[in-house]
C-alpha positions as CSV (number, residue, x, y, z in Angstrom):
1,X,0.0,0.0,0.0
2,X,1.1,3.6,-0.6
3,X,2.9,5.5,2.2
4,X,1.1,8.7,1.1
5,X,-0.8,10.3,4.0
6,X,-4.6,10.1,3.7
7,X,-5.9,13.2,5.6
8,X,-9.5,11.9,6.3
9,X,-10.9,8.7,7.7
10,X,-12.5,6.4,5.2
11,X,-16.3,6.8,5.4
12,X,-18.4,4.5,7.6
13,X,-21.8,3.7,5.9
14,X,-24.8,4.5,8.0
15,X,-28.6,4.1,7.8
16,X,-30.3,7.1,6.3
17,X,-31.7,9.4,9.1
18,X,-35.2,9.4,7.7
19,X,-35.2,5.6,7.7
20,X,-33.4,5.0,11.0
21,X,-35.8,7.1,13.2
22,X,-38.4,4.4,12.4
23,X,-36.4,1.5,13.7
24,X,-33.9,0.5,16.4
25,X,-31.4,-1.2,14.2
26,X,-27.7,-0.1,14.5
27,X,-27.0,3.2,12.8
28,X,-23.4,2.6,11.6
29,X,-23.3,-0.4,9.2
30,X,-19.6,-1.3,9.5
31,X,-16.9,-1.2,6.9
32,X,-15.8,-3.9,4.4
33,X,-12.4,-5.6,4.7
34,X,-10.7,-3.6,2.0
35,X,-11.8,-0.2,3.5
36,X,-10.6,-1.4,6.9
37,X,-7.2,-2.3,5.5
38,X,-6.9,1.2,3.9
39,X,-7.9,2.8,7.2
40,X,-5.3,0.8,9.1
41,X,-2.7,1.8,6.6
42,X,-3.2,5.5,7.6
43,X,-1.4,4.7,10.8
44,X,2.1,6.3,11.0
45,X,3.4,3.5,13.2
46,X,4.7,6.0,15.7
47,X,7.4,5.0,18.2
48,X,7.3,6.0,21.9
49,X,8.3,9.7,22.4
50,X,11.5,10.3,24.4
51,X,11.0,9.3,28.0
52,X,7.8,7.5,27.2
53,X,7.2,3.7,27.4
54,X,4.6,3.4,24.6
55,X,3.4,5.4,21.6
56,X,0.9,8.2,22.1
57,X,-2.2,6.2,21.1
58,X,-1.3,3.3,23.4
59,X,-0.8,5.8,26.3
60,X,-4.3,7.1,25.5
61,X,-5.8,3.7,25.8
62,X,-6.9,2.8,29.4
63,X,-5.9,-0.8,28.9
64,X,-2.8,-0.1,26.7
65,X,-3.7,-2.2,23.7
66,X,-0.9,-2.5,21.2
67,X,-2.6,-0.2,18.7
68,X,0.2,0.2,16.1
69,X,0.6,-3.6,16.3
70,X,-3.0,-4.5,15.5
71,X,-3.3,-1.8,12.8
72,X,-0.1,-3.1,11.1
73,X,-1.6,-6.7,11.1
74,X,-4.9,-5.4,9.8
75,X,-3.2,-3.5,7.0
76,X,-1.7,-6.8,5.9
77,X,-5.1,-8.6,6.1
78,X,-4.0,-10.7,9.1
79,X,-7.3,-10.2,10.9
80,X,-7.1,-13.3,13.1
81,X,-3.7,-12.2,14.5
82,X,-4.9,-8.6,14.9
83,X,-8.0,-9.5,17.0
84,X,-5.9,-11.9,19.1
85,X,-3.5,-9.0,19.8
86,X,-6.4,-6.8,20.9
87,X,-7.8,-9.5,23.1
88,X,-4.6,-9.9,25.0
89,X,-5.7,-6.6,26.8
90,X,-9.4,-6.2,26.0
91,X,-12.0,-8.9,26.3
92,X,-14.8,-6.7,25.0
93,X,-13.6,-5.3,21.6
94,X,-17.0,-5.3,19.8
95,X,-18.4,-3.2,22.6
96,X,-15.4,-0.9,22.9
97,X,-15.3,-0.5,19.1
98,X,-18.8,0.9,19.3
99,X,-19.2,2.9,22.5
100,X,-15.7,3.6,23.9
101,X,-15.0,7.3,23.8
102,X,-12.0,6.8,21.6
103,X,-12.0,10.4,20.3
104,X,-10.9,11.4,23.8
105,X,-8.5,8.4,24.3
106,X,-6.6,6.6,21.6
107,X,-7.8,8.7,18.7
108,X,-7.4,11.8,20.7
109,X,-3.8,11.0,21.2
110,X,-3.1,10.0,17.6
111,X,-0.2,11.8,16.1
112,X,-1.9,11.9,12.6
113,X,-4.8,13.8,14.3
114,X,-2.5,16.7,15.1
115,X,-2.8,17.9,11.5
116,X,-5.4,15.6,9.9
117,X,-8.2,13.3,11.0
118,X,-6.9,10.6,13.4
119,X,-6.8,7.0,12.4
120,X,-10.3,5.4,12.9
121,X,-9.0,3.1,15.6
122,X,-12.5,2.4,16.9
123,X,-13.8,1.4,13.5
124,X,-11.0,-1.0,12.9
125,X,-11.4,-2.6,16.3
126,X,-15.2,-3.0,15.7
127,X,-14.5,-4.6,12.3
128,X,-12.0,-7.1,13.7
129,X,-14.4,-8.0,16.6
130,X,-17.3,-8.5,14.2
131,X,-15.1,-10.5,11.8
132,X,-14.1,-12.9,14.6
133,X,-17.6,-13.2,16.0
134,X,-18.9,-14.3,12.6
135,X,-16.4,-17.1,12.4
136,X,-16.5,-18.2,16.1
137,X,-14.4,-17.0,19.0
138,X,-10.9,-18.4,19.4
139,X,-10.7,-19.4,23.1
140,X,-7.3,-19.0,24.6
141,X,-5.8,-22.1,26.4
142,X,-6.9,-22.2,30.0
143,X,-4.0,-21.6,32.5
144,X,-3.2,-23.8,35.4
145,X,-5.7,-23.1,38.3
146,X,-4.2,-21.0,41.1
147,X,-6.7,-22.3,43.6
148,X,-7.9,-18.8,44.4
149,X,-11.5,-17.8,44.2
150,X,-12.6,-14.2,43.3
151,X,-16.1,-12.6,43.5
152,X,-16.9,-9.8,41.1
153,X,-19.9,-7.7,42.0
154,X,-21.6,-6.3,38.9
155,X,-21.5,-7.6,35.3
156,X,-21.1,-4.2,33.6
157,X,-18.0,-3.3,31.5
158,X,-15.8,-3.1,34.6
159,X,-17.0,-6.4,36.1
160,X,-16.8,-8.3,32.8
161,X,-13.3,-6.9,32.1
162,X,-12.0,-7.7,35.6
163,X,-13.5,-11.2,35.5
164,X,-12.0,-12.0,32.1
165,X,-8.5,-10.9,33.2
166,X,-8.7,-12.7,36.5
167,X,-9.8,-15.9,34.7
168,X,-6.9,-15.7,32.3
169,X,-4.6,-15.7,35.3
170,X,-6.1,-19.0,36.5
171,X,-8.4,-17.8,39.2
172,X,-11.9,-19.1,39.7
173,X,-14.2,-16.2,39.1
174,X,-17.9,-15.7,39.9
175,X,-19.8,-12.6,38.9
176,X,-22.8,-11.6,41.0
177,X,-25.4,-9.5,39.0
178,X,-28.4,-7.9,40.5
179,X,-30.5,-7.9,37.3
180,X,-32.0,-10.8,35.3
181,X,-29.5,-10.4,32.4
182,X,-25.8,-9.7,32.4
183,X,-24.2,-6.6,31.0
184,X,-25.1,-3.9,33.4
185,X,-25.3,-0.5,31.7
186,X,-24.4,-2.2,28.4
187,X,-27.8,-3.8,28.5
188,X,-30.1,-1.4,30.3
189,X,-28.5,2.0,29.5
190,X,-27.3,2.0,25.9
191,X,-30.0,1.8,23.1
192,X,-30.1,-1.0,20.6
193,X,-29.3,1.4,17.7
194,X,-25.9,2.2,19.3
195,X,-25.1,-1.2,20.9
196,X,-27.1,-4.2,19.7
197,X,-27.9,-6.6,22.5
198,X,-26.7,-9.5,20.4
199,X,-23.2,-7.9,20.6
200,X,-23.4,-7.8,24.4
201,X,-24.7,-11.4,24.6
202,X,-21.8,-12.6,22.4
203,X,-19.1,-10.7,24.5
204,X,-20.6,-12.1,27.7
205,X,-20.5,-15.6,26.3
206,X,-16.8,-15.1,25.4
207,X,-16.1,-14.1,29.0
208,X,-18.0,-17.2,30.3
209,X,-16.0,-19.3,27.9
210,X,-12.9,-18.3,29.8
211,X,-14.3,-20.1,32.8
212,X,-16.2,-17.2,34.5
213,X,-19.5,-18.1,36.3
214,X,-22.3,-15.5,36.3
215,X,-25.0,-15.6,39.0
216,X,-28.0,-13.5,38.1
217,X,-30.7,-11.9,40.4
218,X,-28.3,-11.6,43.3
219,X,-28.3,-8.1,44.9
220,X,-25.1,-7.8,46.9
221,X,-26.0,-5.8,50.1
222,X,-29.4,-7.4,50.2
223,X,-29.5,-11.0,48.9
224,X,-26.0,-11.5,50.2
225,X,-23.7,-9.2,52.1
226,X,-20.2,-8.1,51.1
227,X,-19.0,-9.6,54.4
228,X,-20.4,-13.0,53.4
229,X,-18.5,-12.8,50.1
230,X,-15.3,-11.9,51.9
231,X,-15.6,-15.0,54.0
232,X,-16.2,-17.3,51.0
233,X,-13.8,-15.8,48.5
234,X,-10.1,-14.9,48.5
235,X,-10.8,-11.5,47.0
236,X,-13.7,-9.3,45.9
237,X,-13.9,-6.7,43.1
238,X,-16.8,-4.2,43.3
239,X,-17.8,-3.0,39.9
240,X,-21.4,-1.7,40.5
241,X,-21.0,1.5,38.5
242,X,-23.2,4.6,38.9
243,X,-26.8,3.5,38.6
244,X,-28.5,6.0,41.0
245,X,-30.3,8.7,38.9
246,X,-29.8,12.4,39.7
247,X,-32.7,14.9,39.7
248,X,-32.7,18.7,39.7
249,X,-34.9,19.1,42.7
250,X,-37.2,21.6,41.1
251,X,-41.0,22.0,41.7
252,X,-43.2,19.6,39.8
253,X,-40.5,16.9,39.3
254,X,-42.7,14.2,40.8
255,X,-45.5,14.7,38.1
256,X,-46.5,11.8,36.0
257,X,-44.7,11.7,32.6
258,X,-41.3,12.7,34.1
259,X,-38.7,9.9,34.0
260,X,-35.1,9.6,35.0
261,X,-32.9,8.6,32.1
262,X,-32.2,5.3,33.9
263,X,-35.9,4.3,34.1
264,X,-36.6,5.5,30.5
265,X,-33.7,3.6,29.0
266,X,-34.2,0.5,31.2
267,X,-37.8,0.2,30.2
268,X,-36.8,0.6,26.5
269,X,-33.7,-1.5,26.4
270,X,-33.5,-4.2,29.1
271,X,-37.3,-4.6,29.4
272,X,-37.6,-4.4,25.6
273,X,-40.2,-1.7,25.1
274,X,-38.5,-1.1,21.7
275,X,-39.9,-4.4,20.5
276,X,-43.6,-3.5,21.1
277,X,-46.0,-5.3,20.5
278,X,-43.8,-8.4,20.9
279,X,-43.0,-7.1,24.4
280,X,-45.7,-5.0,26.0
281,X,-43.5,-3.1,28.5
282,X,-45.4,0.0,29.6
283,X,-43.7,3.3,28.6
284,X,-45.6,6.5,27.9
285,X,-44.0,8.7,25.3
286,X,-46.0,11.8,24.4
287,X,-45.9,14.0,21.3
288,X,-43.5,16.5,22.7
289,X,-40.6,15.1,24.7
290,X,-37.9,17.1,26.4
291,X,-34.7,15.5,27.6
292,X,-32.7,17.5,30.2
293,X,-28.9,17.3,29.8
294,X,-26.1,17.4,27.2
295,X,-24.2,14.1,27.6
296,X,-24.3,10.8,25.7
297,X,-27.2,9.5,27.8
298,X,-29.3,12.6,26.9
299,X,-28.7,12.0,23.2
300,X,-29.7,8.4,23.7
301,X,-32.9,9.4,25.3
302,X,-33.8,12.1,22.8
303,X,-33.1,9.8,19.9
304,X,-35.0,6.9,21.5
305,X,-38.1,9.1,22.0
306,X,-38.3,9.7,18.3
307,X,-38.1,6.0,17.6
308,X,-40.9,5.4,20.2
309,X,-43.2,7.8,18.3
310,X,-42.5,11.3,19.6
311,X,-43.4,14.0,17.1
312,X,-40.9,16.5,18.6
313,X,-37.9,15.6,20.7
314,X,-35.9,18.4,22.4
315,X,-32.5,18.5,24.1
316,X,-32.7,21.2,26.9
317,X,-29.1,22.1,28.0
318,X,-28.0,25.0,30.1
319,X,-24.7,25.6,28.3
320,X,-23.9,26.0,24.6
321,X,-23.1,23.2,22.1
322,X,-19.3,23.7,22.6
323,X,-19.6,22.7,26.2
324,X,-21.7,19.6,25.6
325,X,-20.0,16.5,27.0
326,X,-21.6,14.2,24.5
327,X,-19.6,12.7,21.7
328,X,-19.6,14.8,18.6
329,X,-20.8,12.0,16.4
330,X,-23.8,11.4,18.7
331,X,-24.7,15.1,18.6
332,X,-24.4,15.1,14.9
333,X,-26.6,12.0,14.6
334,X,-29.2,13.5,16.9
335,X,-29.3,16.6,14.7
336,X,-29.6,14.5,11.5
337,X,-32.6,12.7,13.0
338,X,-34.5,15.9,13.8
339,X,-33.8,16.3,17.6
340,X,-34.2,20.0,18.4
341,X,-31.6,21.7,20.7
342,X,-32.7,24.3,23.2
343,X,-29.3,25.5,24.3
344,X,-28.5,28.0,27.1
345,X,-31.8,27.0,28.6
346,X,-32.5,25.8,32.2
347,X,-35.8,24.3,33.5
348,X,-37.1,26.0,36.6
349,X,-40.3,24.1,37.3
350,X,-42.8,21.7,35.8
351,X,-46.5,22.4,35.5
352,X,-49.1,19.6,35.5
353,X,-52.7,19.2,34.4
354,X,-55.7,18.4,36.6
355,X,-54.8,14.6,36.5
356,X,-51.2,15.1,37.6
357,X,-49.5,14.7,34.2
358,X,-46.8,17.2,33.1
359,X,-48.0,19.6,30.4
360,X,-45.5,22.5,30.5
361,X,-42.0,23.3,31.5
362,X,-41.0,26.8,32.7
363,X,-37.5,27.6,31.6
364,X,-35.0,30.5,31.8
365,X,-32.5,31.6,29.3
366,X,-28.8,31.5,30.3
367,X,-25.6,33.2,29.3
368,X,-22.0,31.9,29.9
369,X,-19.9,33.5,32.5
370,X,-16.4,32.6,33.9
371,X,-15.1,29.0,33.7
372,X,-16.0,26.7,36.7
373,X,-14.0,23.9,38.2
374,X,-14.7,21.7,35.2
375,X,-13.1,24.3,32.9
376,X,-16.4,25.0,31.1
377,X,-17.9,28.5,31.3
378,X,-20.4,28.7,34.1
379,X,-24.0,29.3,32.9
380,X,-25.7,32.4,34.5
381,X,-29.5,33.1,34.4
382,X,-30.6,36.1,32.3
383,X,-33.2,38.0,34.5
384,X,-36.6,38.3,33.0
385,X,-36.0,35.7,30.3
386,X,-38.4,33.1,31.5
387,X,-40.6,31.2,29.0
388,X,-42.8,28.1,28.9
389,X,-42.5,25.0,26.7
390,X,-45.3,22.6,26.1
391,X,-44.3,19.1,26.9
392,X,-46.0,15.8,27.8
393,X,-42.9,13.7,28.6
394,X,-39.7,14.8,30.3
395,X,-36.5,12.7,30.7
396,X,-34.0,13.9,33.2
397,X,-30.5,12.9,32.0
398,X,-28.2,15.1,34.2
399,X,-25.9,12.3,35.5
400,X,-25.9,9.4,37.9
401,X,-24.4,8.7,41.3
402,X,-23.1,5.4,42.8
403,X,-25.7,3.1,44.3
404,X,-25.3,3.4,48.1
405,X,-26.5,-0.2,48.8
406,X,-23.1,-1.8,49.4
407,X,-21.5,1.0,51.4
408,X,-24.6,1.4,53.6
409,X,-24.6,-2.3,54.4
410,X,-20.8,-2.5,54.9
411,X,-19.9,0.0,57.7
412,X,-16.1,-0.2,57.4
413,X,-16.1,0.4,53.6
414,X,-14.9,4.0,53.2
415,X,-16.5,6.3,50.6
416,X,-16.0,9.9,49.4
417,X,-18.5,12.7,50.0
418,X,-20.0,11.8,46.6
419,X,-20.6,8.2,47.6
420,X,-17.8,6.7,45.5
421,X,-15.7,3.9,47.1
422,X,-12.3,5.2,48.1
423,X,-9.4,3.2,46.7
424,X,-5.6,3.6,46.5
425,X,-3.5,3.6,43.4
426,X,-3.8,-0.2,43.1
427,X,-7.6,-0.1,43.4
428,X,-7.6,-1.4,47.0
429,X,-10.5,-0.3,49.3
430,X,-10.4,0.2,53.0
431,X,-11.3,-3.5,53.5
432,X,-8.6,-6.1,53.1
433,X,-9.1,-8.3,50.0
434,X,-11.6,-5.9,48.5
435,X,-10.9,-3.9,45.3
436,X,-13.1,-1.5,43.3
């Protein structure tokens, strides 16, 4: 292949916006082998900078996948070797290739991206994972058992990854999952059109093939305590994530028709409301839906509302588009699908009808002031700019907090003022043998 620099990523085919808002099928359709090889060939094969251990893209990857290595193999069409190299560090490549924030991690650190578009690392990872899944997973040889038993609490991305790596070291690993299906946020929180459930099921099956046992419908802190797990297992890893929804605490927030993003997406995804009438999970979506927030979850909710029949779907965000934490491609896809953005707008209260259902939202216009601790400019209310917006469904997507169940039932487990479990640099908690 030519060594000439190709400034832009090779296109990823997608469903047409007018078509995709009528279905829950995955939006990006994937690339063909030849296009993927061309994309991989854009890699400059950088070496580590002076004083650094690994190249910039590898440093940007949380699990330090050998990115130049798998791109080089892909460029040569050696797909089996390329995916094997990825899976030395990452047991969930089909998931990460779809929803990992690679633009802020590996692709954000890509040297080519300093002048041109970065290499489409996520797209290549996705292709390789899908290529392998279509042919059957290659299961690595099982190591000699260590005789150690490890309990993993939660089967979300953290729990699955920890379990897979521990199993590859020869430990006997059991995952305890509170819900009736494994996957955590991958199952209940991310819509089908962004992460198909069959992808999650397949990656979970791969983790199980490594020898990991998964026990469902077990709520640690209620069904069984952390102390009981500590007595039975040599070590415990807590990977329960942040599943407690945050609300704004404004008047009218308890009216009917106002959901947390967690409930809205859980009903749609895990409880399969998106498959109506095959699954008759109750979810009420009105004609005018407002989603509060500007992150990826807010985009997921606003786009889901359109697919569930909303005539108008709004994003209501107190800052400008430049400050939105959502991925650029998710904002772009929401715009393409017809989501309307009410920026520099803050809800102040909700107004209900005589039956207790939300019918209006009173908002105030904002302007940006000085930067706050996050580095983003602080939104400030514009006096006298209040207005009302007619809505019949509201989804609050302003972030989540850690579930307090395990800390509140484990007195000696130390937490921060935000409820997160305190750990040292190695992930150790205040309890011996417990990591998080």
